N, C-alpha and C positions, 0 to 999 in steps of 0.2 A: 250731402246727407250720408251719414255713416251707415255702412252695411251692417246688418245684424250678425253678431258673432254666435253662430250656432254650435261650432265645434267645442267651445269652452263649456257649454252646458250639456254636453253629452254625458251619459252615465260613465262613471269612472272605469268600469270594466271594459266598456267600448273603447275608451281612450287607450287603455293599456293594450288592448288587442291591436289597435291601429299602430301603436308604437312598436309592437313586436314585429310588425311587417316592414318597418322602415330600417334603413341602415343606422347603426349606432351614432354615427356622426350627425345625421339629420335629427335624431331624437334629442341629442345634447343641445343642438342649436335652438330648440323650442324654448329654452330657458330665457331667451332674450325677447320673447314675444310680448310678455306683460308680467306684471307682478304675480298674477294668478298662475302663470305657467312656470314661474321661476324654479319651483321645486318639484313639479310633477314628474319630470324625467328622473329625478333622483330618488323618487319613491316607487319606481317601477318594480313590481314583484318578480318580473321575468327578465333576466339578463341574458341575452343571446349574442354572443361574440362569435360570429360565423367565420368560415374559412377566408372569405374575401377581406373582411375587416382585419383579421389576425395577420394574414399574409401581407397586406398593404402596410401595416405598422412594422412588421418584422423586416420587410425589405428596406426600410429606412435605417433602422439600427435596432439591436437588441435592447439598448438603453431606452429608446423612445417607446418600444413595444412594452417593456416592463413598467415604465413610468406612467404610460397612458392607462393601462388596466389598473394599476395601483390607484390612480386618481379617480377612476370610475367607481371602484369599490369603496374608497375612503369617503366619497361624497354621497354614497348610497344611504338612504334613510329607510329604516324598517326591515322587516324580514325579507329573505330571498326565497321565493317559492320555486323558481326554476333558474338553473345556472347552466348554460351551454357554452363550452369552450372548444372550438374547432380549430386545431392547429395542424391539420393534416397536410397543408400546403407549405408550412413553415419549414425551412431547411435545417434549423437547429433548435434544440429545445432548452429554454432557460429553466432548468429543473427547480432551482431554489424558489423562483418566482411562482411557479405552478403550485408547489407545495403550500406556499403562503396563501394563494388565491383559494385553493380548495379548503384550507383551514378556515378562512374567513366565511366561506359559504356554509360549511358544516356547523359553524358557531352561530349562524344567523337563520337557523330553521329551514335550510334547503330541503325541499321535498323531491324535486326532479333534478337529477344531476347527469349531465352528458359531457364526457371528455373524449375528444378525438385527438390523439397525440401525433406528432410528426412521424411519418413512415420511415424516415431515415434512422431513427433511434428508438430504443426500447425504454420507455419511461417506467420507472418503478413506483407504483402507487404507495403513498404514505399510509401507515397503519391506521391513522385516525379516521380514514374514510369508512372503515368498517365499524366504527363506534358511533356513527351518526344515527340517533334514534328516530329522526324525522323522515329519513329517506323512504319514499314510496316507489320511485322509478330511478333505476341506475343503468346507464349505458356507457360502456367503456370500450375504446378502440386503441389498438397499437400500444399496449403497455404490458408490464409484468407485475406479478404480485405474489407475495408469500403470506398466506393467511396467518395472522398472529395466533399464538397458542391460547390467548384469552378469548378469542372470538368464538361466540356460540351461535351466531345467526343474525339475520335481518328480521327484526320483529315486526316492522311496518311495511316492508318491501312487497309490492304487488307485481312489478315488472323488472326483469333483469336481462339485459342484452350485452353479450360480450363478443367482440370481434377482434381477432388476432391478438388475443390475450394469452400470455404464457404464465402458467402456474408453476412456481418454483418448487422443487422437490422438498418434501418434509419427512421427518423420521416417523411420524405417526399420521394415520389417516384422520382427517378432520371432517366430521359430518356437520354440515351447516343446516341449521333449523330456520326455515322461513315459513311460518304458519299461514301468512296471508298471500304468499306468492301465487300468482295466477298465470303469468307469462314468463317462460324461460327460453332464451335463444343463445346458442353458442355457435359461432361461425369462425372457422379457420383457427382454432385454438390449439395450443400445445400444453402438455402436462395435465390433461383433463382427468387422469387417473388419481390426481391429488385433489380433485374437486368433487365432492359428494354433497348433494343438497337434498333436503327432505321437505316436501310440502304436499300434504294430502289433498289440498284444494287446487292443485295445478290444473289448468284447463288447456294451456297451449305449450307445446314442447317442440323445439326445433334444434336439431344437431346437423351442422353442415361442415363438410371438409375438415373434420377433426384429424389431427396428426397423432393422436394417441387413443388408447382404449377408453371407452366410456362404460361404466358399470350401470347397465339398465335395471339391475335388480332393485336398486333403491327407489325406482319409480313404480314398482308394483302396487304401491299403496295409493296411486293417483287414480281414484275411482271416478273422478269428475272430468278426466281428460277428454276434450272434444277435438283437438287439433294436434296432429303428430307429423313431423317432417324428419325423416332419417336419411342422411347422406353421409355415411361415415366410411364404411368399406375397410376398416381395419380388423374385422373379425377373421378368425382363422381356425378356431377349435370347435369341436362338437359341443362343448359346454356353452360356448357363446351362442351357437345356433339354438340350443335348447332355451337359453335365457331369453333370446329375442322372440322365440315362438311363445314362451310363457308370458312374456310382456304383452304381446298382441292378444293373447287369450284373455288377459286381465282387463282389456280396454272395452268394457261393455257400453260406454257412452260415446265412443269415438264417432265423429261426424266427417272429418276431413283427414285423409291419410296420404302421405307421400313416401314412397320407397324407391330408392335408386336401384340400378342394375345389380350392384354388388350385394345389396341386401337380399334381393331375390335369389342371387347365386348362393348365398349362405343358407337361406331358408330351404332351398331345393337340394341342398347337399345330401340330406338324409333320404331315406326311402319315403317318398310322399305318397300316401294312399289317395285313392279317389275320394276327394272331399277332405277339407281341412278340419282340424280338431276344434275350430272355433267359428262362430258366425258373428259378423259385424252388422247387427240389426239396425244401428243408428247411422251407419255410414251412408252419405249421399254424394260425396265428392272424392274420387280416387285418382291420384297421380302415380304412374308407374314408369320407371326407366327399365326398358326391356332389351336384352340382346337376343334377337330372333334367331341367332345361330345356335343358341343353347336350348336344348329341349327342356331342361329343368326350369329355366327362367320362364319360358313360354308357358309351360304347364302350370307353374305356380301362379303366374299372372292370371290365367283363366280361372284357376281355382279360387283366387281372391275375388274375382268378379262374381263368380257363382255364389260365393259365401257372403255376398253383400246384397240381400234381397231388396233393400230400399235405395240402391244406387241409382242416382239420376244424372250424374255428370262423370265422365271418364276421360282422362287425358293420358295418352301413351307417348313417351319420349323414347324414340328408337336410338339405342346406343350403338347397335351394330346389326347388320343384316346382309344376306346374300342369297343367291338363287340355288346354291349347291347343298343347302342343309336339308337333305332328303328325309331324314328322320323327323324333323320338325314339320316339313311339308305334309308328310303322310299323317302325322298326328293331327294337325290343324284341319286337314281336309276330311277327316273321318266324319261321316254324316251323323253318327250317333253320339259324338262326344258331348256336345252341348245339348243335353237332352231336356233342359228346362229353359223356357223363354225368359228373357230379361225384361220383365214387365214394367219396371219403373225407369229404365234407362232412357233418357231423352236427348242427351247431348254428348257426342263423342268427338274428340280431337286427337289426331295423330301428328305429332311434331317430328321434325327431322326425317320425314318420309323419303325413302330412297327408291321406291318403286320395285323392290325385290318381290319374288313370288311369295315368300313367307309373310311379308306385310300385306300383300294383296289377298292372300288366303285368310289372314286374320280379319281383315276388314270385311271380306265376304261372309265369314262366319257370324260376325256381329250384326251385319245387315239382315241376315237370314233369321236371326233368333231374337230380334229386338222389336216387338210389335208397337212399342210406345215411342220409338225414335222420332225426333223432330229434326235434328241437325247432325250431320256427319261432316267434319271439317278436316281437310288434308293439308298439312303445312309442309311443303316439300323442302328437302335439303339440297341446295345448289341447283344447277341447271339440269332438268330432266326433259325427256320427250313428252312434254305435258299433254299434248293432244291425244297421243296414243294411250297414255295412262288414264286420262280422264274418260276416254271412250270405253276402256275396259272396266273402269269403276262403274260407269253408268249401266253397264250390262248386268251387273250383279243383281239378283233378285232381292227384294226388300219386304220384310214382314210388315213394315209400317207404311200405310198409304200416304202418311204426312211427311215421311222422311225426305229431307232435302240434302243434296250433296254439294259441298263447297270446296273447290280446289283453290287454295290461297296462293296465287302467283304474285310475284313482285312486278308491279307495273312501273316502268321508268317514267 
């Protein structure tokens, strides 16, 4: 008795999702199952050519690699909604072939495009990628680009992620208009001074490890921003400090904020009064990289915490610390400094904890002034005298009767 064929009668979107989770070779083999399945794989809206698939083909020969992907695209039927090409593990880049594949995707209504090029070479993006009106999500890695003079913006783009992308210098500043952009991420990019993008509706902004200056002034119009991650560290002038401070002042809807140690160093370079010139009323999650050897960074970190009345989750990443920072110790241990309780703070985590006096005094201060605290987690850096430190932490008075202390040791 023949078994019932349930898979063939699944909804088409379910079959497409199952295929997306399978290796490309296995998906192609389904064409021999029956007449009904012959063309299903060729009509897949999402083409995901991952790093394992590309590396396996390229290891045989560049010719086989190019011919196989050409065949997949030539046999494809219908629009391409999503096209992922991950060549990060491929040793050499067949640039002419890549240009042709991208052109095919852009001419077939691609909405989500992800290109991860070989790390050994810098691939230069073809200009027609910027003239694709259907793009809503664009993710690019390990490539270079020079924005064409005719380019005026991404009219449909909602998400843009650029990793290790180099922007080639231009004689004139090009301001990119992206009216629907919601998420923007730049990681480890070069030449960002030639990249200026404008989107009033931006909600998430992330800059990490940039190797050139980023003009934050063009983001002053982002009144809907809820997530901000800044880890740049190339600031050096008072004007850049004022721009960063004005930028933070403009973020009235911010909910999640990450600032690294160098950002705090810049912000504290001027004369910081008691109390910041802005209040982050919507902020509930704060990540801070802090060098506890620097009084300015420690001071600004505490001022940020005090200026976030609805803060419920705090994460501190210790960038440096020691026992000899007497000025910092005296400042943190002042009983009247934190004169207001942190009534909404429930969860605190200290990462890369070294056990220095400055860190211990900082934790002591938070425990004493946080009546709503539920969890305090200590994530140590390397091998410490764990029992001695844990005992000392347990002795600190706590404003919250519900507060639990967790010392996150590595258990073999």
